[in-house]
DRENDO-1510 file (C-alpha; in Angstrom, 1 decimal, always signed):
<recs>
REC; n; res; u; v; w
REC; 1; MET; +27.0; -19.0; -41.1 .
REC; 2; LEU; +30.6; -19.2; -39.4 .
REC; 3; LYS; +31.0; -19.0; -35.1 .
REC; 4; VAL; +34.7; -20.1; -34.3 .
REC; 5; SER; +34.4; -20.9; -30.4 .
REC; 6; GLU; +37.3; -20.4; -27.9 .
REC; 7; ILE; +39.8; -22.7; -30.1 .
REC; 8; THR; +43.2; -23.1; -29.2 .
REC; 9; ALA; +45.5; -24.4; -31.9 .
REC; 10; GLY; +48.8; -24.8; -32.7 .
REC; 11; TYR; +51.7; -26.9; -33.9 .
REC; 12; GLY; +53.1; -29.5; -32.1 .
REC; 13; ARG; +53.8; -27.8; -28.6 .
REC; 14; THR; +54.0; -24.7; -30.2 .
REC; 15; VAL; +50.4; -22.4; -29.3 .
REC; 16; ILE; +49.9; -20.3; -31.4 .
REC; 17; LEU; +46.5; -19.9; -30.6 .
REC; 18; GLN; +44.8; -19.2; -27.1 .
REC; 19; ASP; +40.9; -19.4; -27.1 .
REC; 20; VAL; +39.9; -18.0; -30.0 .
REC; 21; SER; +36.0; -16.6; -30.7 .
REC; 22; LEU; +34.4; -14.6; -33.5 .
REC; 23; ARG; +31.3; -15.5; -36.3 .
REC; 24; VAL; +30.8; -14.4; -39.0 .
REC; 25; GLY; +26.4; -13.8; -40.3 .
REC; 26; ARG; +25.6; -15.2; -44.2 .
REC; 27; GLY; +25.9; -12.1; -46.4 .
REC; 28; GLU; +28.4; -10.3; -44.1 .
REC; 29; VAL; +32.3; -9.4; -44.6 .
REC; 30; VAL; +34.3; -9.6; -41.5 .
REC; 31; THR; +38.2; -8.8; -41.9 .
REC; 32; ILE; +41.4; -9.9; -39.6 .
REC; 33; ILE; +43.9; -8.2; -39.0 .
REC; 34; GLY; +46.9; -7.9; -37.1 .
REC; 35; SER; +50.4; -8.4; -37.2 .
REC; 36; ASN; +53.3; -10.6; -38.8 .
REC; 37; GLY; +52.9; -13.6; -36.2 .
REC; 38; ALA; +49.8; -12.6; -34.3 .
REC; 39; GLY; +48.1; -15.9; -35.7 .
REC; 40; LYS; +45.3; -14.9; -38.8 .
REC; 41; THR; +46.9; -17.8; -41.1 .
REC; 42; THR; +46.3; -19.8; -38.3 .
REC; 43; LEU; +43.1; -19.5; -37.5 .
REC; 44; LEU; +41.7; -19.7; -41.3 .
REC; 45; ARG; +43.9; -22.8; -41.6 .
REC; 46; ALA; +42.1; -24.2; -37.9 .
REC; 47; ILE; +39.0; -23.2; -39.7 .
REC; 48; SER; +39.9; -25.3; -42.8 .
REC; 49; GLY; +41.1; -28.4; -41.2 .
REC; 50; LEU; +44.3; -27.9; -41.7 .
REC; 51; VAL; +45.1; -27.7; -38.4 .
REC; 52; LYS; +43.6; -29.6; -35.8 .
REC; 53; PRO; +42.4; -27.3; -32.5 .
REC; 54; THR; +43.3; -29.1; -28.8 .
REC; 55; ALA; +40.0; -27.1; -27.3 .
REC; 56; GLY; +37.1; -25.3; -29.0 .
REC; 57; SER; +34.6; -25.9; -31.4 .
REC; 58; ILE; +34.4; -24.6; -35.2 .
REC; 59; GLU; +30.7; -24.6; -36.5 .
REC; 60; PHE; +29.2; -23.8; -40.1 .
REC; 61; ASP; +26.4; -23.9; -41.8 .
REC; 62; GLY; +25.1; -25.3; -38.4 .
REC; 63; GLN; +27.6; -28.1; -38.4 .
REC; 64; ARG; +30.2; -28.9; -36.5 .
REC; 65; ILE; +33.4; -28.9; -38.7 .
REC; 66; ASP; +36.6; -28.9; -36.7 .
REC; 67; ARG; +36.7; -32.6; -36.2 .
REC; 68; LEU; +36.1; -32.8; -40.3 .
REC; 69; PRO; +38.8; -33.2; -43.2 .
REC; 70; PRO; +39.5; -30.5; -45.3 .
REC; 71; ASP; +37.8; -32.3; -48.6 .
REC; 72; GLU; +34.5; -32.8; -46.9 .
REC; 73; ILE; +34.8; -29.3; -45.0 .
REC; 74; VAL; +35.4; -27.9; -49.0 .
REC; 75; GLY; +32.6; -30.0; -50.0 .
REC; 76; ALA; +30.3; -27.6; -47.3 .
REC; 77; GLY; +30.9; -24.4; -49.0 .
REC; 78; LEU; +34.0; -23.7; -47.1 .
REC; 79; ILE; +36.9; -22.7; -49.3 .
REC; 80; MET; +40.3; -20.7; -48.4 .
REC; 81; VAL; +42.1; -19.1; -50.8 .
REC; 82; PRO; +45.6; -19.3; -49.4 .
REC; 83; GLU; +48.5; -16.6; -48.9 .
REC; 84; ALA; +51.5; -16.5; -52.0 .
REC; 85; ARG; +48.2; -18.1; -53.9 .
REC; 86; GLN; +50.2; -21.9; -54.2 .
REC; 87; LEU; +49.2; -22.1; -58.0 .
REC; 88; PHE; +50.9; -24.6; -60.4 .
REC; 89; PRO; +53.1; -22.3; -61.9 .
REC; 90; VAL; +53.5; -24.7; -65.5 .
REC; 91; MET; +50.3; -25.5; -65.8 .
REC; 92; SER; +47.5; -22.6; -68.0 .
REC; 93; VAL; +46.1; -20.5; -66.3 .
REC; 94; ARG; +42.4; -22.3; -67.1 .
REC; 95; ASP; +44.2; -25.5; -65.8 .
REC; 96; ASN; +44.8; -23.5; -62.4 .
REC; 97; VAL; +41.2; -22.3; -62.6 .
REC; 98; LEU; +39.1; -24.9; -63.6 .
REC; 99; MET; +40.4; -26.9; -60.7 .
REC; 100; GLY; +38.5; -25.2; -58.4 .
REC; 101; GLY; +36.1; -26.9; -59.6 .
REC; 102; TYR; +36.4; -30.5; -59.5 .
REC; 103; HIS; +35.3; -31.1; -56.0 .
REC; 104; PRO; +32.5; -33.9; -56.7 .
REC; 105; LYS; +29.6; -31.9; -54.7 .
REC; 106; VAL; +30.7; -28.7; -57.8 .
REC; 107; ARG; +31.3; -30.0; -60.8 .
REC; 108; ALA; +28.1; -30.4; -62.4 .
REC; 109; GLY; +27.5; -26.6; -64.0 .
REC; 110; MET; +30.9; -25.9; -64.2 .
REC; 111; ALA; +30.9; -24.7; -67.5 .
REC; 112; GLN; +29.5; -22.4; -67.0 .
REC; 113; ARG; +30.4; -21.2; -63.3 .
REC; 114; PHE; +33.6; -20.6; -65.9 .
REC; 115; ASP; +32.3; -17.8; -67.8 .
REC; 116; GLU; +30.4; -15.9; -64.6 .
REC; 117; VAL; +34.0; -16.8; -62.6 .
REC; 118; LEU; +35.5; -15.1; -65.8 .
REC; 119; ASP; +33.1; -12.0; -66.5 .
REC; 120; ILE; +34.5; -11.1; -62.7 .
REC; 121; PHE; +38.2; -11.5; -63.6 .
REC; 122; PRO; +38.7; -10.0; -67.3 .
REC; 123; ARG; +42.3; -9.7; -67.1 .
REC; 124; VAL; +41.9; -13.4; -66.0 .
REC; 125; ARG; +39.9; -14.3; -70.2 .
REC; 126; GLU; +42.9; -13.0; -71.3 .
REC; 127; ARG; +45.6; -14.9; -70.2 .
REC; 128; LEU; +43.9; -18.4; -70.1 .
REC; 129; ASP; +46.4; -20.0; -72.3 .
REC; 130; GLN; +49.4; -18.3; -70.5 .
REC; 131; LEU; +51.3; -20.7; -68.0 .
REC; 132; ALA; +50.2; -19.2; -64.8 .
REC; 133; GLY; +54.3; -18.5; -63.1 .
REC; 134; SER; +54.2; -16.2; -66.2 .
REC; 135; LEU; +51.4; -12.9; -65.2 .
REC; 136; SER; +52.3; -10.7; -62.6 .
REC; 137; GLY; +51.8; -11.1; -58.8 .
REC; 138; GLY; +48.6; -9.4; -59.0 .
REC; 139; GLU; +47.3; -11.7; -62.1 .
REC; 140; GLN; +48.7; -15.3; -60.2 .
REC; 141; GLN; +46.5; -13.8; -56.9 .
REC; 142; MET; +43.1; -12.9; -59.1 .
REC; 143; VAL; +44.0; -17.1; -60.6 .
REC; 144; ALA; +44.0; -17.3; -57.4 .
REC; 145; ILE; +40.6; -16.0; -56.5 .
REC; 146; ALA; +38.9; -16.8; -59.6 .
REC; 147; ARG; +39.8; -20.9; -58.3 .
REC; 148; GLY; +38.4; -20.2; -55.0 .
REC; 149; LEU; +35.2; -19.0; -56.8 .
REC; 150; MET; +35.2; -22.1; -59.1 .
REC; 151; ALA; +33.9; -23.7; -56.0 .
REC; 152; LYS; +31.1; -22.6; -54.8 .
REC; 153; PRO; +31.6; -21.4; -52.0 .
REC; 154; LYS; +29.1; -20.0; -49.1 .
REC; 155; LEU; +32.2; -18.3; -47.6 .
REC; 156; LEU; +34.9; -17.6; -49.0 .
REC; 157; MET; +38.6; -16.5; -46.8 .
REC; 158; LEU; +41.1; -14.9; -48.1 .
REC; 159; ASP; +44.6; -15.3; -46.8 .
REC; 160; GLU; +46.7; -11.7; -47.7 .
REC; 161; PRO; +45.4; -11.3; -50.9 .
REC; 162; SER; +47.6; -8.1; -51.1 .
REC; 163; LEU; +51.0; -9.7; -50.9 .
REC; 164; GLY; +53.5; -8.3; -53.0 .
REC; 165; LEU; +51.2; -6.7; -54.9 .
REC; 166; ALA; +52.0; -2.5; -55.8 .
REC; 167; PRO; +50.2; -0.3; -54.3 .
REC; 168; ILE; +48.5; +0.8; -57.9 .
REC; 169; ILE; +47.3; -3.3; -57.8 .
REC; 170; VAL; +46.8; -3.3; -54.5 .
REC; 171; GLN; +43.7; -1.3; -55.2 .
REC; 172; GLN; +42.4; -3.0; -57.8 .
REC; 173; MET; +42.4; -6.2; -55.8 .
REC; 174; PHE; +40.0; -4.3; -52.9 .
REC; 175; ASP; +38.2; -3.5; -55.7 .
REC; 176; VAL; +37.3; -7.1; -56.9 .
REC; 177; ILE; +36.8; -8.6; -53.3 .
REC; 178; ASP; +34.6; -5.5; -52.4 .
REC; 179; ARG; +32.4; -6.9; -56.1 .
REC; 180; ILE; +32.3; -10.3; -54.9 .
REC; 181; CYS; +30.8; -9.4; -51.9 .
REC; 182; LYS; +28.2; -7.7; -53.6 .
REC; 183; THR; +27.3; -10.7; -55.4 .
REC; 184; GLY; +26.1; -12.0; -51.8 .
REC; 185; THR; +29.0; -14.2; -51.1 .
REC; 186; THR; +30.6; -14.0; -48.0 .
REC; 187; VAL; +34.0; -13.3; -47.4 .
REC; 188; LEU; +36.8; -13.4; -44.1 .
REC; 189; LEU; +38.8; -11.4; -45.6 .
REC; 190; VAL; +42.9; -12.1; -43.0 .
REC; 191; GLU; +45.2; -9.1; -44.1 .
REC; 192; GLN; +47.6; -7.4; -43.3 .
REC; 193; LYS; +47.0; -3.5; -45.5 .
REC; 194; ALA; +44.4; -2.4; -42.8 .
REC; 195; PHE; +43.3; +0.1; -44.1 .
REC; 196; HIS; +41.7; -0.9; -47.3 .
REC; 197; ALA; +40.6; -4.7; -45.3 .
REC; 198; LEU; +38.8; -2.2; -42.5 .
REC; 199; LYS; +37.0; -0.1; -45.5 .
REC; 200; ILE; +35.2; -2.8; -47.1 .
REC; 201; ALA; +34.2; -4.6; -44.2 .
REC; 202; ASP; +30.7; -5.2; -42.2 .
REC; 203; ARG; +32.6; -6.3; -39.1 .
REC; 204; ALA; +36.0; -6.8; -37.5 .
REC; 205; TYR; +38.6; -8.1; -35.1 .
REC; 206; VAL; +42.3; -7.7; -34.4 .
REC; 207; ILE; +44.2; -10.7; -33.3 .
REC; 208; GLU; +47.0; -9.8; -31.0 .
REC; 209; ASN; +49.7; -12.5; -30.5 .
REC; 210; GLY; +46.7; -15.4; -30.6 .
REC; 211; GLN; +44.2; -13.9; -29.2 .
REC; 212; ILE; +41.1; -11.1; -29.9 .
REC; 213; ALA; +41.9; -7.7; -29.3 .
REC; 214; LEU; +39.5; -6.5; -30.1 .
REC; 215; GLU; +36.0; -6.6; -32.1 .
REC; 216; ASN; +33.4; -3.4; -34.2 .
REC; 217; THR; +33.0; -2.8; -37.0 .
REC; 218; GLY; +35.3; -1.7; -40.0 .
REC; 219; ILE; +34.4; +1.9; -39.7 .
REC; 220; GLY; +34.6; +1.9; -36.2 .
REC; 221; LEU; +38.3; +0.3; -36.0 .
REC; 222; LEU; +39.1; +2.9; -38.8 .
REC; 223; ALA; +38.4; +5.5; -36.0 .
REC; 224; ASP; +39.5; +3.4; -32.8 .
REC; 225; PRO; +43.3; +5.7; -32.0 .
REC; 226; HIS; +44.7; +2.1; -30.8 .
REC; 227; ILE; +44.1; +0.8; -34.6 .
REC; 228; LYS; +45.4; +4.2; -36.6 .
REC; 229; THR; +48.8; +4.3; -34.4 .
REC; 230; ALA; +49.2; +0.6; -34.4 .
REC; 231; TYR; +48.5; -0.6; -38.0 .
REC; 232; LEU; +47.6; +2.8; -40.1 .
REC; 233; GLY; +50.3; +4.4; -39.0 .
REC; 234; ILE; +48.0; +7.9; -37.7 .
</recs>
Protein backbone atom coordinates (compact mmCIF):
# COMPACT_ATOMS: atom_id res chain seq x y z
CA MET A 1 0.00 0.00 0.00
CA LEU A 2 2.83 2.41 0.88
CA LYS A 3 6.32 2.23 -0.60
CA VAL A 4 9.03 4.68 0.44
CA SER A 5 12.12 4.29 -1.73
CA GLU A 6 15.49 5.75 -0.77
CA ILE A 7 14.21 9.19 0.17
CA THR A 8 16.41 12.01 1.40
CA ALA A 9 14.66 14.91 3.13
CA GLY A 10 15.18 17.70 5.63
CA TYR A 11 14.73 21.41 6.27
CA GLY A 12 16.70 23.87 4.20
CA ARG A 13 20.30 22.70 4.09
CA THR A 14 19.83 20.40 7.07
CA VAL A 15 19.46 16.77 5.97
CA ILE A 16 17.39 14.72 8.42
CA LEU A 17 16.63 11.57 6.42
CA GLN A 18 19.05 9.86 4.08
CA ASP A 19 18.26 6.92 1.76
CA VAL A 20 15.27 5.80 3.85
CA SER A 21 13.15 2.96 2.47
CA LEU A 22 10.17 1.16 3.98
CA ARG A 23 6.95 -0.52 2.98
CA VAL A 24 3.51 -0.94 4.52
CA GLY A 25 1.22 -3.69 3.28
CA ARG A 26 -2.56 -3.42 3.22
CA GLY A 27 -4.01 -4.33 6.62
CA GLU A 28 -0.66 -4.23 8.40
CA VAL A 29 0.37 -2.44 11.54
CA VAL A 30 3.88 -1.13 10.97
CA THR A 31 5.78 0.59 13.77
CA ILE A 32 8.74 2.97 13.55
CA ILE A 33 10.76 3.43 16.72
CA GLY A 34 13.79 5.58 17.41
CA SER A 35 15.17 8.16 19.79
CA ASN A 36 14.34 11.86 19.81
CA GLY A 37 15.76 13.58 16.74
CA ALA A 38 16.22 10.35 14.78
CA GLY A 39 13.93 11.55 11.98
CA LYS A 40 10.64 9.77 12.75
CA THR A 41 8.39 12.82 12.50
CA THR A 42 10.21 14.13 9.45
CA LEU A 43 9.53 10.81 7.75
CA LEU A 44 5.79 11.08 8.40
CA ARG A 45 5.81 14.70 7.25
CA ALA A 46 7.55 13.65 4.03
CA ILE A 47 4.96 10.94 3.41
CA SER A 48 2.19 13.49 4.09
CA GLY A 49 3.60 16.03 1.66
CA LEU A 50 4.52 18.58 4.32
CA VAL A 51 8.23 18.06 3.62
CA LYS A 52 9.39 17.48 0.04
CA PRO A 53 12.07 14.81 -0.44
CA THR A 54 15.13 15.94 -2.37
CA ALA A 55 15.76 12.39 -3.61
CA GLY A 56 13.89 9.11 -3.83
CA SER A 57 10.18 8.45 -4.28
CA ILE A 58 7.01 7.68 -2.32
CA GLU A 59 4.14 5.61 -3.72
CA PHE A 60 0.74 5.13 -2.12
CA ASP A 61 -1.89 2.76 -3.44
CA GLY A 62 -0.01 2.50 -6.74
CA GLN A 63 0.34 6.26 -7.25
CA ARG A 64 3.45 8.36 -6.81
CA ILE A 65 2.64 11.02 -4.20
CA ASP A 66 5.92 12.73 -3.30
CA ARG A 67 5.16 15.49 -5.82
CA LEU A 68 1.55 16.00 -4.71
CA PRO A 69 0.32 18.74 -2.33
CA PRO A 70 -0.85 17.61 1.12
CA ASP A 71 -4.57 18.04 0.38
CA GLU A 72 -4.38 15.64 -2.57
CA ILE A 73 -2.53 13.11 -0.41
CA VAL A 74 -5.32 13.39 2.18
CA GLY A 75 -7.85 12.91 -0.61
CA ALA A 76 -6.07 9.71 -1.61
CA GLY A 77 -6.79 8.31 1.86
CA LEU A 78 -3.46 8.80 3.64
CA ILE A 79 -4.11 10.56 6.95
CA MET A 80 -1.71 11.67 9.68
CA VAL A 81 -2.63 12.31 13.32
CA PRO A 82 0.14 14.76 14.28
CA GLU A 83 2.36 14.80 17.33
CA ALA A 84 1.00 16.88 20.25
CA ARG A 85 -2.57 16.45 18.93
CA GLN A 86 -2.93 20.00 17.49
CA LEU A 87 -6.62 20.42 18.31
CA PHE A 88 -8.56 23.68 18.17
CA PRO A 89 -8.78 24.33 21.95
CA VAL A 90 -11.61 26.91 21.91
CA MET A 91 -13.80 24.78 19.65
CA SER A 92 -16.05 22.04 20.96
CA VAL A 93 -15.01 18.40 20.88
CA ARG A 94 -17.83 17.81 18.40
CA ASP A 95 -16.50 20.42 15.96
CA ASN A 96 -12.93 19.19 16.33
CA VAL A 97 -13.95 15.65 15.39
CA LEU A 98 -16.15 16.79 12.51
CA MET A 99 -13.30 18.86 11.06
CA GLY A 100 -11.74 15.62 9.88
CA GLY A 101 -14.66 14.80 7.61
CA TYR A 102 -14.95 17.85 5.37
CA HIS A 103 -12.63 16.87 2.53
CA PRO A 104 -14.80 16.74 -0.63
CA LYS A 105 -13.91 13.09 -1.23
CA VAL A 106 -15.19 11.93 2.17
CA ARG A 107 -17.95 14.41 3.02
CA ALA A 108 -20.78 12.09 1.94
CA GLY A 109 -22.01 9.93 4.80
CA MET A 110 -20.34 12.07 7.44
CA ALA A 111 -23.16 11.70 9.99
CA GLN A 112 -23.02 7.90 9.87
CA ARG A 113 -19.23 7.91 10.07
CA PHE A 114 -19.41 10.26 13.05
CA ASP A 115 -21.51 7.71 14.95
CA GLU A 116 -19.17 4.88 13.95
CA VAL A 117 -16.13 6.79 15.17
CA LEU A 118 -17.79 7.65 18.47
CA ASP A 119 -18.55 3.95 19.01
CA ILE A 120 -14.75 3.47 19.18
CA PHE A 121 -14.37 6.41 21.59
CA PRO A 122 -17.24 6.42 24.13
CA ARG A 123 -15.33 8.91 26.29
CA VAL A 124 -15.29 11.36 23.36
CA ARG A 125 -19.04 10.90 22.93
CA GLU A 126 -19.49 11.95 26.57
CA ARG A 127 -17.45 15.13 25.98
CA LEU A 128 -18.90 16.38 22.69
CA ASP A 129 -20.12 19.73 24.03
CA GLN A 130 -16.96 20.57 26.02
CA LEU A 131 -14.19 22.75 24.68
CA ALA A 132 -11.33 20.60 23.41
CA GLY A 133 -8.84 22.61 25.47
CA SER A 134 -10.59 21.59 28.69
CA LEU A 135 -9.94 17.86 28.19
CA SER A 136 -7.19 15.78 29.74
CA GLY A 137 -4.21 14.80 27.60
CA GLY A 138 -5.54 11.30 27.02
CA GLU A 139 -8.97 12.59 26.04
CA GLN A 140 -7.42 15.10 23.64
CA GLN A 141 -5.43 12.31 21.99
CA MET A 142 -8.61 10.31 21.51
CA VAL A 143 -10.24 13.35 19.89
CA ALA A 144 -7.26 13.75 17.56
CA ILE A 145 -7.45 10.11 16.46
CA ALA A 146 -11.23 10.34 16.07
CA ARG A 147 -10.74 13.39 13.85
CA GLY A 148 -8.29 11.40 11.72
CA LEU A 149 -10.73 8.50 11.37
CA MET A 150 -13.41 10.91 10.13
CA ALA A 151 -11.32 11.30 6.96
CA LYS A 152 -11.89 7.61 6.08
CA PRO A 153 -8.19 6.73 6.01
CA LYS A 154 -6.94 3.86 3.91
CA LEU A 155 -3.74 4.27 5.92
CA LEU A 156 -3.68 6.06 9.28
CA MET A 157 -0.34 7.45 10.45
CA LEU A 158 -0.01 8.14 14.18
CA ASP A 159 2.84 10.32 15.40
CA GLU A 160 3.73 9.68 19.07
CA PRO A 161 0.14 9.08 20.30
CA SER A 162 1.36 8.30 23.85
CA LEU A 163 3.33 11.55 24.21
CA GLY A 164 2.81 13.13 27.63
CA LEU A 165 0.27 10.57 28.84
CA ALA A 166 0.23 8.82 32.21
CA PRO A 167 1.20 5.11 32.11
CA ILE A 168 -2.34 3.84 32.70
CA ILE A 169 -3.63 6.06 29.89
CA VAL A 170 -0.84 4.87 27.58
CA GLN A 171 -2.12 1.30 27.88
CA GLN A 172 -5.67 2.47 27.13
CA MET A 173 -4.38 4.34 24.07
CA PHE A 174 -2.66 1.26 22.68
CA ASP A 175 -5.81 -0.79 23.31
CA VAL A 176 -7.69 1.74 21.16
CA ILE A 177 -5.03 1.57 18.42
CA ASP A 178 -5.23 -2.22 18.46
CA ARG A 179 -9.00 -2.00 18.10
CA ILE A 180 -8.66 0.35 15.13
CA CYS A 181 -6.22 -2.06 13.49
CA LYS A 182 -8.65 -4.94 13.92
CA THR A 183 -11.33 -3.02 12.01
CA GLY A 184 -9.08 -3.37 8.95
CA THR A 185 -7.48 0.08 8.95
CA THR A 186 -3.82 -0.02 7.91
CA VAL A 187 -1.67 1.78 10.49
CA LEU A 188 1.81 3.30 10.42
CA LEU A 189 2.76 4.10 14.01
CA VAL A 190 5.66 6.27 15.15
CA GLU A 191 6.25 5.80 18.86
CA GLN A 192 8.89 6.06 21.58
CA LYS A 193 7.10 3.59 23.88
CA ALA A 194 8.88 0.74 22.10
CA PHE A 195 7.45 -2.16 24.10
CA HIS A 196 3.81 -1.19 23.52
CA ALA A 197 4.40 -0.26 19.88
CA LEU A 198 6.29 -3.43 18.94
CA LYS A 199 3.80 -5.63 20.76
CA ILE A 200 0.99 -4.69 18.34
CA ALA A 201 3.16 -4.43 15.20
CA ASP A 202 3.16 -6.90 12.33
CA ARG A 203 6.49 -5.43 11.25
CA ALA A 204 8.71 -2.67 12.56
CA TYR A 205 11.63 -0.43 11.64
CA VAL A 206 14.25 1.22 13.81
CA ILE A 207 15.43 4.62 12.60
CA GLU A 208 18.73 5.95 13.93
CA ASN A 209 20.48 9.14 12.77
CA GLY A 210 18.07 9.53 9.87
CA GLN A 211 18.57 6.04 8.45
CA ILE A 212 16.84 2.68 8.83
CA ALA A 213 19.05 0.64 11.16
CA LEU A 214 16.90 -2.48 11.66
CA GLU A 215 13.81 -4.13 10.21
CA ASN A 216 11.97 -7.16 11.55
CA THR A 217 8.63 -8.35 12.85
CA GLY A 218 7.44 -6.64 16.01
CA ILE A 219 8.09 -9.82 18.00
CA GLY A 220 11.51 -10.18 16.37
CA LEU A 221 12.60 -6.71 17.42
CA LEU A 222 11.30 -7.23 20.94
CA ALA A 223 13.75 -10.13 21.20
CA ASP A 224 16.66 -8.28 19.58
CA PRO A 225 19.53 -7.62 22.07
CA HIS A 226 20.18 -4.11 20.70
CA ILE A 227 16.51 -3.15 21.06
CA LYS A 228 16.38 -4.56 24.59
CA THR A 229 19.38 -2.47 25.62
CA ALA A 230 18.74 0.74 23.70
CA TYR A 231 14.93 1.03 23.81
CA LEU A 232 13.49 -1.32 26.43
CA GLY A 233 15.99 -0.72 29.23
CA ILE A 234 16.67 -4.42 29.68
